[in-house]
Residue, then its C-alpha position, 0 to 999 in steps of 0.5 A: m815766844e809770841s803771845r796768843f793774845a792780841t794787844p790793845v794796839d793790835m785790836r784797835a788797828s784791826v777795827f778802828f778807822d784812825g791813824p795814818e792808815a785811815p785813808a787806805r782803810y776807808s778806801r778798802f771799806w767802801m770798795l768792798l762794801v759796794l762790791s759785796s752789795i752788788i754780789a749779794s743783790a745779784g745773788v738774791v735776784a738769781d736765787s743763788t746761795a753760792a753768790v750770796i755766801g761769796a758776798m758775805i765773805v767779801a762784806p766789810l761791815l763786821g769791822p766797824i761793828q766790832g769797832t763800835m763794840l771795842a770803842t764802847v768797851l774802851g770808852d773811846r767816844a771818838n772811835l765809837i761815833r766814827s764806827l757807828l756812823l760807818v755802820v749806818a752809812g754802810a747799811a744805807v749804801a747797801v740798801a740803796i744798791g739793792f733798791a737800784i738793782g731791783l729797778t733793773v730786773t723784771g718782776d718783783v723780788v719777794t718772798a713768794t718768788n725767791s727763796q733767798v728773800a724768804g729766808r731773810v724776812s721772817p727772823r725768829l728767836i733762833d736767829l738771835l741765838a745763832a747771832l749771839g753764838t757767832g758774835v762770841v766767836g768773832s769777839v774771841a777771834l779779835v782777842r786771840r791771834d790763834i783763832s783769828d782764821t775763823l773770821p771768814g766763817v764768822a762773816i758767813a754765819i752772821s750775814l750782814v750785807p745780804p739782809l740789807t740788799v733784801v731790804g732794798l729789793t723788797l722796798e723797790a717791790g713795794a713789800v714794806d713788811e718784808a723789808f722790815g723783816a730783813l732790816l730786823l734781821f740785820v739789826t738783830n745781828v748787829v746788836a748780838i755782835i756788840a752785846t756778846g763782844i762786850v761780854v767777851m772783852s770784859f771776860y778778857g779784861v780789855n775794859k780795864l785797859s786805858a781808853v783814851g786814844a791809841d797813844a794812851v794805850a801804847a803808853g800803858g794807861s790803866r783807867a778802866a772804862s765803865l760798862r754799866k750804861p752800855a750794858v743796860l742799853l744793850i740789854s734793853m735793845l735785846i729785849i726790844i728786838g726779842i719782842p718782834l722775834s718772839l711774835t714771828s716765832v709764834e706766827i711761824g710755829a702756828k703756820s707750820i701746825i696749820e700747814r701740816a694739818v692741811i697737807e695731811v688732809i689734802d694728801d688723803w683727799s687727793g691721793d685716791a684721785g691721783w692729784r699731787v701737791q705742787n707748791i704752797d703759798y702763804s699770804g698773811a693768814e691765807l694758804t694757797i695750795h696748788l695741785e696737779g692731776p688728771l680729770p675729773v677734778p676732785d669734789t671739794a665739798s669733802l675737803e672742806t668738811a675734812l679741814a673743818d674736822r681738823g680745826v682749820d677754817p676752810q675760808l683761809v684755804t684756797v685750792v688751785l686745781t690744774p688738770v694735766y693731760e697726757v697724750e701718747l704720741g705714735s700710738 
C-alpha cells in the first residue's frame, strides 16, 4: 500500500527547479506568473473579487517560496539561492506588470477609490496569524499526499500575487505609503510560509534526511541539516515584521473607535433633519463624512459641540453636505 507521506524525492520534485524537468518548470512558472499578474491587476482595477481569486489560484509563487523553505530545511544551498532568486524576480515582474497596467487606466487605483486596494494596504497582526495558519496547511500538504488537494485553497488564502500588483498600481498612482503596506503584506505571507514550513518539516523529521542534492537523497543519505541559524533568522524577521503590523493594528483600532463615535454623533445630529450618511473617507488622521438630505442644511455648530463632548477633535472631521432635490413629475 502506498504511503500517505511524500518521500524527499517527491517533495524536491514538487518545489525545486533542478534536474531534467527544470526548463519545462521555468517555462510554466513564468507563463503562469505573467498571466496571474495580468489577471490580478485587471481584477484590482475592476474591483472584481472573482478575478482576484482566479489570479490567486493561477499564481505559481507558492512553489519557489516552499522551495526556499525546503532547501533551508535540507541545507541545500544551491536550491536555496535558486528559489530565493526566483521569488525576488517573480515579485519584481508582478510589481512591474501592475505598474504597467496602472499606466493604461484612467484615474488612480488607490484606497479611496478601490476596495481591493483598501483590503491589502493596511496589514495587521491578524493577517500574520492567518498567514501562519495557511503556511502550516501548505507545508503539511507538501509532506502528506492525502491532503495535497488543499493546495488550491492555500493559494487563495495566502494571497501572493495580488498584493504585488497592488504595489505596482499604487506606485504608479504615487501612493508610496499604500505601496509599502501592500509590500509588507506580501513579505508577511512569505515569511509566514517559510517559518511555519520549517516547523512542520522539523516535526515530520525532514531535516534529518540527507541534504546534499537530489542524488544524495535518492541514495538514502542521513546527514541532518542544522536549523539553528535559519530559525534565529526567521524569528528575527517575524519580530521585525510584527512591529509595523502591530502599529497598523493599533492605528486601525483607534480609527475604528473614532469612526464609531463620529457616526453615532452624526446620526443623532442629522436624523431629525432627514439627512443620511453616504460614505466615509480617511486621509491620515482626518475623517471626511459625506451626507445627503433635503434643504435646509442642518446647523453644524451643535455638531461640533457634540463631537467635542465625545472626545473627538472637530478639526479632524470634515462634513460634506449635499442637498437633494425631489421633484414630482406630472403633479
